[in-house]
C-alpha positions as CSV (number, residue, x, y, z in Angstrom):
1,M,0.0,0.0,0.0
2,S,1.2,3.5,-0.7
3,D,2.6,5.8,1.9
4,R,3.2,8.8,-0.3
5,P,2.2,12.3,1.1
6,V,-0.8,13.9,-0.6
7,F,-1.3,17.7,-1.1
8,V,-4.6,19.3,-1.9
9,V,-4.1,22.5,-3.9
10,G,-6.2,25.0,-5.8
11,C,-7.5,28.5,-5.7
12,P,-8.8,29.6,-2.3
13,R,-12.6,29.0,-1.9
14,S,-12.5,26.2,-4.5
15,G,-13.7,23.5,-2.1
16,T,-10.3,22.3,-0.9
17,T,-11.5,22.0,2.7
18,M,-14.3,19.8,1.7
19,L,-11.8,17.6,-0.2
20,Q,-9.5,17.6,2.7
21,L,-12.3,16.2,4.9
22,M,-13.2,13.6,2.3
23,L,-9.6,12.4,2.3
24,H,-9.4,12.5,6.1
25,S,-12.5,10.3,6.2
26,H,-10.6,7.6,4.5
27,P,-9.4,4.9,6.9
28,R,-5.8,5.1,5.8
29,M,-5.4,8.9,5.4
30,A,-5.1,11.8,7.8
31,V,-5.2,15.4,6.5
32,P,-5.0,18.1,9.2
33,P,-6.1,21.7,9.2
34,E,-3.8,24.2,7.6
35,T,-0.5,24.3,9.5
36,R,1.2,27.4,8.2
37,Y,4.8,26.3,8.9
38,L,5.9,24.1,6.0
39,V,6.8,26.8,3.4
40,P,8.1,29.3,6.1
41,A,10.4,26.6,7.4
42,Y,11.7,26.0,3.9
43,V,12.2,29.7,3.2
44,R,14.1,30.1,6.5
45,R,16.1,26.9,6.1
46,R,19.5,28.7,6.2
47,S,18.8,30.2,9.6
48,F,17.9,26.8,11.0
49,G,21.2,25.3,9.8
50,D,22.3,21.8,8.9
51,M,19.6,19.3,9.7
52,R,22.2,16.5,10.0
53,L,23.1,18.0,13.4
54,A,20.7,16.9,16.2
55,Q,20.8,20.3,17.8
56,R,19.7,22.0,14.6
57,R,16.8,19.5,14.3
58,A,15.8,20.3,17.8
59,A,15.8,24.1,17.1
60,L,13.6,23.7,14.0
61,A,11.2,21.4,15.9
62,E,11.1,23.9,18.8
63,W,10.2,26.7,16.4
64,I,7.5,24.6,14.7
65,A,5.9,23.7,18.0
66,T,6.1,27.0,19.8
67,D,6.2,29.9,17.3
68,R,3.0,31.9,17.4
69,T,2.9,32.1,13.6
70,T,2.4,28.3,13.2
71,K,-0.7,26.3,13.8
72,F,1.1,23.3,15.5
73,K,-1.3,23.3,18.4
74,E,-4.2,22.4,16.1
75,L,-2.5,19.1,15.4
76,K,-3.0,18.1,19.0
77,I,0.2,16.1,19.2
78,D,2.6,16.2,22.1
79,K,5.3,18.9,21.7
80,D,8.0,17.1,23.6
81,E,7.4,13.8,21.8
82,F,7.6,15.6,18.5
83,I,10.9,17.2,19.4
84,R,12.3,13.9,20.5
85,Q,11.3,12.2,17.3
86,A,12.7,15.0,15.2
87,I,16.0,14.7,17.0
88,E,16.1,10.9,16.6
89,G,14.8,11.0,13.0
90,P,16.6,11.4,9.7
91,G,18.7,14.5,9.3
92,S,16.9,16.5,6.7
93,L,14.5,19.5,6.6
94,G,11.7,17.5,5.1
95,S,12.1,14.8,7.6
96,V,11.6,17.2,10.6
97,I,8.5,18.8,8.9
98,G,7.1,15.5,7.8
99,T,7.4,14.1,11.3
100,T,4.6,16.4,12.4
101,F,2.3,15.1,9.8
102,R,3.2,11.5,10.5
103,M,2.5,11.9,14.2
104,Y,-0.8,13.5,13.3
105,A,-1.7,10.5,11.2
106,E,-0.7,8.2,14.1
107,R,-3.2,10.0,16.3
108,F,-5.9,8.4,14.2
109,G,-4.1,5.1,13.7
110,K,-3.5,5.9,10.0
111,P,-0.4,5.1,8.0
112,R,-0.6,7.9,5.5
113,W,-0.8,11.7,5.7
114,G,-1.7,14.7,3.6
115,D,-1.8,18.5,3.8
116,K,-4.1,21.1,2.4
117,R,-3.3,24.7,1.5
118,P,-4.7,26.3,-1.7
119,S,-1.5,28.4,-2.3
120,Y,0.5,25.3,-2.6
121,V,-0.6,25.1,-6.2
122,K,2.1,27.8,-6.9
123,Q,4.7,26.1,-4.6
124,V,4.8,22.5,-5.9
125,E,8.4,22.8,-6.8
126,I,9.2,23.5,-3.2
127,L,7.0,20.7,-2.0
128,R,8.6,18.3,-4.3
129,R,12.0,19.2,-3.0
130,L,10.8,18.5,0.5
131,F,8.8,15.4,-0.3
132,P,10.0,14.1,-3.7
133,D,7.4,11.3,-3.7
134,A,4.4,13.5,-3.0
135,Q,1.1,13.4,-5.0
136,F,-0.9,16.5,-5.8
137,I,-4.7,16.9,-6.2
138,H,-5.7,20.2,-7.8
139,L,-9.4,21.0,-7.2
140,I,-10.7,23.4,-9.8
141,R,-13.9,25.5,-9.4
142,D,-15.6,28.0,-11.7
143,G,-13.4,31.2,-11.3
144,R,-16.4,33.4,-11.0
145,D,-17.7,31.4,-8.0
146,C,-14.2,31.6,-6.4
147,V,-14.0,35.3,-6.8
148,S,-17.5,35.9,-5.4
149,S,-16.7,33.7,-2.4
150,L,-13.3,35.3,-1.8
151,K,-15.0,38.8,-1.6
152,E,-17.2,37.6,1.3
153,M,-14.4,36.1,3.4
154,P,-13.5,38.0,6.6
155,W,-9.8,37.2,6.1
156,Y,-9.7,38.4,2.5
157,T,-8.5,42.0,2.5
158,L,-7.7,42.4,-1.2
159,N,-10.0,43.6,-4.0
160,S,-11.8,41.9,-6.9
161,F,-8.8,42.5,-9.2
162,H,-6.6,40.4,-6.9
163,A,-9.3,37.7,-6.6
164,I,-9.6,37.4,-10.3
165,T,-5.8,37.2,-10.6
166,T,-5.6,34.6,-7.9
167,W,-7.8,32.2,-9.9
168,A,-5.9,32.8,-13.1
169,E,-2.6,32.1,-11.3
170,A,-3.9,28.8,-9.9
171,I,-5.2,27.7,-13.3
172,D,-2.0,28.6,-15.1
173,A,0.1,26.8,-12.5
174,G,-2.1,23.7,-13.0
175,V,-1.5,23.8,-16.8
176,K,2.2,23.8,-16.1
177,L,2.0,21.0,-13.6
178,R,-0.2,18.9,-15.9
179,R,2.4,19.3,-18.6
180,T,5.5,18.6,-16.5
181,L,4.6,16.1,-13.7
182,P,4.1,12.4,-14.1
183,A,0.6,11.0,-14.4
184,D,0.9,9.3,-11.0
185,T,1.9,12.6,-9.3
186,Y,-0.6,15.2,-10.4
187,Y,-4.4,14.9,-10.6
188,E,-7.2,17.4,-11.4
189,L,-10.9,17.3,-10.7
190,R,-13.6,19.9,-10.8
191,Y,-15.6,21.0,-7.7
192,E,-18.8,20.9,-9.7
193,D,-18.2,17.2,-10.7
194,L,-17.2,16.3,-7.1
195,T,-20.4,17.8,-5.6
196,D,-22.6,16.4,-8.4
197,D,-21.4,12.8,-8.0
198,P,-19.1,12.4,-5.1
199,S,-18.9,8.6,-5.2
200,T,-17.8,8.4,-8.8
201,E,-15.3,11.2,-8.5
202,L,-13.8,9.8,-5.3
203,K,-13.5,6.3,-6.7
204,K,-11.4,7.8,-9.6
205,L,-9.4,9.8,-7.2
206,C,-8.7,6.7,-5.1
207,L,-7.4,4.9,-8.1
208,F,-4.9,7.7,-8.6
209,L,-3.9,7.5,-4.9
210,E,-3.6,3.7,-5.1
211,E,-6.2,3.3,-2.3
212,D,-9.4,1.4,-2.0
213,F,-12.5,3.7,-2.1
214,D,-14.4,3.9,1.2
215,P,-18.0,5.1,1.3
216,A,-17.2,7.2,4.4
217,M,-15.5,9.7,2.1
218,V,-18.8,10.7,0.6
219,S,-20.1,12.1,3.9
220,P,-17.2,13.8,5.7
221,R,-19.3,15.6,8.3
222,E,-17.7,13.6,11.2
223,A,-14.3,14.5,10.0
224,A,-15.1,18.2,10.1
225,S,-15.4,18.1,13.9
226,V,-11.8,17.1,14.3
227,A,-10.1,18.5,11.1
228,V,-11.8,22.0,10.9
229,P,-11.0,24.4,13.7
230,V,-14.1,25.9,15.3
231,H,-13.0,29.5,14.8
232,K,-13.1,29.0,11.0
233,V,-16.8,29.9,10.7
234,W,-16.5,30.3,6.9
235,H,-16.1,26.6,6.7
236,S,-19.5,26.0,8.3
237,N,-20.8,24.2,5.2
238,T,-18.3,21.4,5.8
239,H,-20.3,20.3,8.9
240,G,-23.3,19.3,6.7
241,D,-23.9,17.1,3.7
242,V,-22.0,17.7,0.4
243,T,-24.1,20.4,-1.4
244,R,-24.2,22.1,-4.8
245,S,-26.1,25.1,-3.5
246,R,-23.3,27.5,-4.3
247,V,-22.6,26.2,-7.8
248,G,-23.2,29.1,-10.3
249,S,-24.2,31.5,-7.5
250,W,-21.7,34.0,-8.9
251,A,-24.5,35.4,-11.2
252,N,-26.2,36.8,-8.1
253,R,-23.1,37.6,-6.0
254,L,-20.9,39.5,-8.5
255,E,-21.5,43.0,-9.8
256,D,-22.0,43.4,-13.5
257,W,-18.6,45.0,-14.0
258,E,-16.9,42.1,-12.2
259,I,-18.6,39.5,-14.4
260,S,-17.5,41.4,-17.5
261,L,-14.0,41.7,-16.3
262,A,-13.7,38.1,-15.2
263,E,-15.1,36.7,-18.4
264,Q,-12.9,39.0,-20.5
265,V,-9.7,38.0,-18.8
266,L,-10.5,34.5,-17.6
267,G,-12.7,33.4,-20.6
268,D,-10.3,31.1,-22.3
269,R,-9.3,29.5,-19.0
270,L,-13.0,29.1,-18.0
271,M,-14.0,27.5,-21.3
272,A,-10.9,25.2,-21.2
273,N,-12.2,23.8,-17.9
274,G,-15.7,23.3,-19.1
275,Y,-17.4,26.5,-17.9
276,E,-19.8,28.4,-20.1
277,L,-19.6,32.2,-20.5
278,S,-22.6,34.4,-19.9
279,G,-22.0,36.7,-22.8
280,A,-21.4,39.7,-20.6
281,P,-20.4,43.0,-22.3
282,A,-16.8,44.0,-22.5
283,P,-15.4,45.6,-19.4
284,S,-14.3,49.2,-19.3
285,K,-10.8,50.1,-20.3
286,E,-10.1,51.4,-16.8
287,H,-11.0,48.1,-15.1
288,L,-9.0,46.1,-17.7
289,A,-6.0,48.3,-17.2
290,T,-6.2,48.0,-13.4
291,L,-6.4,44.2,-13.6
292,Q,-3.5,44.0,-16.0
293,R,-1.4,46.1,-13.6
294,T,-2.4,43.9,-10.7
295,M,-1.3,40.8,-12.7
296,Q,2.0,42.3,-13.6
297,K,2.8,43.3,-10.1
298,R,2.0,39.9,-8.8
299,R,4.0,38.2,-11.6
300,A,7.0,40.4,-10.7
301,A,6.7,39.4,-7.0
302,R,6.6,35.7,-7.9
303,T,9.7,36.2,-10.1
304,R,11.6,37.8,-7.2
305,K,10.7,35.0,-4.9
306,R,11.8,32.4,-7.4
307,L,15.1,34.1,-7.9
308,R,15.7,34.4,-4.2
309,D,15.0,30.7,-3.8
310,R,17.5,29.8,-6.6
311,F,20.1,31.9,-4.8
312,Q,19.3,30.2,-1.5
313,R,19.8,26.8,-3.0
314,L,23.4,27.6,-3.7
315,R,24.0,28.1,0.0
316,E,21.8,25.4,1.6
317,P,23.3,24.2,4.8
318,G,22.0,20.6,4.7
319,P,19.8,18.1,3.1
320,V,16.2,19.1,2.2
321,A,14.3,16.0,1.0
322,A,12.4,13.9,3.6
323,L,13.6,10.4,4.3
324,L,10.5,9.0,6.0
325,T,8.5,7.1,3.5
326,S,9.5,4.0,1.5
327,R,9.7,5.9,-1.8
328,Q,11.6,8.8,-0.3
329,R,14.2,6.5,1.0
330,E,14.4,4.6,-2.2
331,L,14.9,7.8,-4.2
332,A,17.8,8.7,-1.8
333,G,19.4,5.2,-2.2
334,L,18.6,4.2,1.4
335,P,17.1,1.0,2.8
336,P,13.6,1.0,4.2
337,Q,13.2,2.6,7.6
338,Q,13.5,0.2,10.5
339,A,10.7,0.1,13.1
340,T,13.1,1.0,15.9
341,G,15.3,3.8,14.9
342,S,17.8,5.9,16.8
343,S,19.7,9.1,16.4
344,E,22.8,7.0,15.4
345,K,20.7,5.4,12.7
346,A,19.4,8.7,11.5
347,R,22.9,10.2,11.3
348,A,24.0,7.2,9.3
349,D,21.1,7.7,6.9
350,V,22.4,11.1,5.7
351,T,26.2,10.7,6.1
352,G,26.4,7.3,4.3
């Protein structure tokens, strides 16, 4: 059976939390609430130092478990036990991070873990460096519905121009992933199809994941009580039955100028993913110019981040890739992990 990590990605408000809960309802998989430390730990990897050193693993584990910017507490795993396992585990950045998810899965007696964060769709290259055997599920939803939903979120402080751009970026990232990743690594499905016929879509998804379909996945309400924090009131729908009530609701939730702008700029992307256009009139030149400036600024920011990461890779202090799963270890030329490890064994794993 597979033990590959699974990441749920997509545009925010595309149904990724619902899919997270469906996966968490599977008897072999555990997918926690958003953790907020994976990418920050990677970005700050130089400051944490060489993970082949036990004291550096301890420092990273301490930061993950105690820093106020992380959501480690929502995993409900023992901090001291995590730090101990990080110290005794393999000496790589991905191994320390992956230990948190593995321990979360062990809370539920499950052998396999996943993670969900929509923005990961633009960070797959980083995730594959950390977890080279990972699988990615890209959930796609009508961009107009995503934009209308983003506007209503208490945590979303940007405007409609950014919301439209966010969906375009997710779709464009997906096109690149579909073209470059192996078929057993990247999978796309539409929110509308998933909510229309959950059983059929989840059976196909389970084939991709090399898992047996379980009917519990279709009704993930019970999982919501443990995998969706209470304070996230915007995910209240996840505590009920799978519903299509919001499909196509953009027609009543977006202003006319937003529909015009979205269909003008996103039209080709919408149609490529099976969504029909309403035939709205062309947007104003002012709105179009503002959106184009927004897209350009965000593109430039992504380019700067990419260049910084390329530079950081030249000065990485230690191994990045996780050495926890059977395939991760195989890719690194290591034997399967023994049931009873030690810090001595972990050091041997990375020093040869």
